[in-house]
C-alpha positions in Angstrom: -22.3 -185.7 30.0 -20.5 -184.4 27.0 -17.1 -185.6 26.0 -14.6 -183.6 24.5 -15.0 -184.7 20.9 -18.5 -183.8 21.6 -17.2 -180.4 22.8 -14.9 -180.0 19.8 -17.8 -180.1 17.3 -20.0 -177.2 16.5 -22.7 -176.4 18.2 -26.3 -175.7 16.6 -29.3 -174.1 18.8 -32.4 -175.3 17.4 -35.6 -173.2 18.4 -39.0 -174.8 16.9 -41.8 -175.4 18.4 -43.4 -178.1 16.2 -42.2 -181.2 17.8 -42.0 -183.3 14.7 -40.1 -180.8 12.9 -37.9 -179.8 15.8 -37.0 -183.7 15.9 -36.3 -184.0 12.4 -34.3 -181.0 12.1 -32.0 -182.1 15.4 -31.5 -185.3 13.6 -30.5 -184.0 10.3 -27.9 -181.7 12.5 -26.6 -184.8 14.6 -26.3 -186.6 11.3 -24.2 -183.8 9.6 -21.6 -184.2 12.6 -22.5 -181.0 14.3 -23.6 -181.1 18.4 -27.2 -179.6 18.9 -28.5 -177.4 21.6 -32.2 -177.8 22.1 -34.3 -178.1 20.4 -36.4 -175.5 22.1 -39.7 -174.7 21.6 -39.9 -170.9 22.9 -36.9 -168.3 22.8 -37.4 -167.9 26.6 -35.4 -171.2 27.2 -32.9 -170.0 24.3 -31.8 -167.3 25.8 -30.9 -169.2 28.9 -29.1 -171.7 26.5 -27.2 -168.7 24.7 -26.3 -167.2 28.4 -24.3 -170.3 29.0 -22.6 -171.3 25.8 -23.2 -169.1 22.5 -23.8 -171.3 19.8 -21.7 -171.6 16.1 -24.8 -171.3 14.4 -28.5 -171.2 14.8 -31.9 -172.8 13.2 -34.8 -170.6 14.1 -38.4 -170.9 13.7 -40.2 -167.4 13.2 -43.0 -168.2 15.5 -42.2 -169.8 18.9 -44.3 -171.1 21.6 -43.9 -167.7 23.4 -43.8 -165.5 20.3 -41.8 -164.0 17.6 -37.9 -165.2 17.9 -36.9 -162.0 16.6 -35.3 -160.9 19.9 -33.3 -163.9 20.1 -32.6 -163.4 16.5 -31.3 -160.0 17.5 -28.7 -161.6 20.2 -27.5 -163.8 18.0 -26.7 -161.3 15.5 -25.1 -158.9 17.6 -22.8 -161.7 18.6 -22.0 -162.7 15.1 -23.8 -165.8 15.1 -25.1 -167.1 11.6 -28.6 -167.9 11.5 -31.0 -170.3 9.3 -34.8 -169.0 9.9 -37.1 -172.1 9.0 -40.1 -170.6 8.9 -43.9 -171.0 7.4 -44.8 -167.3 8.4 -42.5 -165.3 6.6 -40.9 -165.2 3.2 -37.3 -164.8 2.5 -37.5 -161.2 1.3 -38.8 -160.4 4.7 -35.9 -162.0 6.3 -33.5 -160.6 4.0 -35.1 -157.0 4.8 -34.3 -157.6 8.3 -31.5 -159.6 8.8 -29.5 -159.3 5.6 -26.5 -162.0 6.5 -29.3 -164.7 7.6 -30.6 -167.0 5.2 -34.1 -168.2 5.0 -35.8 -171.5 4.4 -39.7 -171.8 4.1 -41.1 -175.1 5.6 -41.5 -177.3 4.4 -38.0 -177.5 3.5 -36.3 -180.3 1.3 -33.3 -181.8 3.5 -31.0 -181.5 0.8 -31.5 -177.4 0.5 -31.6 -177.3 4.4 -28.4 -179.5 4.6 -26.7 -176.9 2.1 -27.8 -174.1 4.2 -26.3 -175.8 7.2 -23.5 -176.2 5.4 -23.3 -172.5 4.8 -23.8 -171.5 7.9 -21.0 -173.5 9.6 -18.6 -172.2 6.9 -19.8 -168.5 8.2 -19.1 -169.3 11.8 -15.4 -170.2 11.3 
């Protein structure tokens, strides 16, 4: 059960279908003081999660267990949720063309770079 202190921390939606990467991302997010929603291996479960509670920002793999994450990214963008794409399947330029406000990190991404991107997304969220 989430405590009030947990609820006061910004929530980060993590969508990643590679188990080790998902756990690593989640741990990094928690270590930075955020609450993790997920990780989800597919966008279908992530859609259910955002229907219940919209996150403060999101880290999304492009290719999930049930296909491309773009429908979820569109919903998050429409809601004003900052996004970090973390993928080995698309380039930063491709992301920038479709989601100009989003950040993009290629896998593997150095932890220091990812942490800087998380800090930037948190600033945009507030």
